[in-house]
N, C-alpha and C positions, 0 to 999 in steps of 0.2 A: 503495496499499499502505499502509496508515495506521499499520503498524510501521519508516519509514519516518521517521512526524514524534515517535513515543513515542520513536526513536532517537537521535535526535537533539538532542530538548531536556535529556534524562534518559539522558546516555554521561559523563558530572558528576558526575553522585553517588556519592557516599561510598559504600562495604559495598556495593552491590548489584554482581552478575555476574554477564554474561550469558548464559548459558551452549544456548536451541536459539530457536528462528523456527518458527514453524508456517507450512505457504501449501499450495500444492495445485502438484501436479504442472508445472505453467502457469511457475507459481513460481521452478523453480530452481536458473534465473539471477539474476536479481532477489537472490534470497534467497543467495546465495556471496557476490555478492556484497557483501553488507549483516551477513555475518560474518564479514567485510578486514574490512571499515573500520573496523567496528564494537566489534569480536574478540568480536564470538556464536560460541562455541566450537563449533556445528551450525545442522540446519533441522531439521525433519521433512516429511514431507508429510501422515505417516495422526496420524491427533489419538488414536487410540487406544493407539500406539506409543509421541510423547511420552510421558503421561498413564503412561505403565506404571514408565516408569524417576521416580526418586527420588529424586532429584540434587540437589533445585529446595524449598525449600515455599512459594510465590507465582507463580502467572501473572497475565498479564499478558493479556487476551483485547481484544485493539481491535478490535472489524469491524464494520460497520452495525448502527446500531440496531435492523432487522429480525431481523439473528439470531443473538448472543450469547448465549440463554436455551437450546436444542439444549446449549451448548457450557464454561455452565456450570453446567448438568442433573448433562453429563460426567463432568464438574473435581473436581464438589461427592464425585459415587461416586462416587472414587476416592481422596478423601477428602483435598481437597485446600480448604486452611481460609481459605485469604492472597485472595480473587479480591478486584482492588480492582474499588469498583459504579464503573462507565461516566457520568462526570454530563456532560447531555444543558444 
């Protein structure tokens, strides 16, 4: 999971609270472990349900290079404006 790398290197950033991780049903146990280890408040298996919550202002979408378009487009439709661009 790409999120493991992101959480590992960003856990000490000040002013950032990790609210949720999004994954698939297959990833539930891994997501639970990551939530506990990195103090992430919850997890989702449905991207739309996650986007409907407006408790946060920024999304990090960590996916392989061929996948983010659909997710970024949907996030923009939910009016998220702070979408970090993945650097290649």
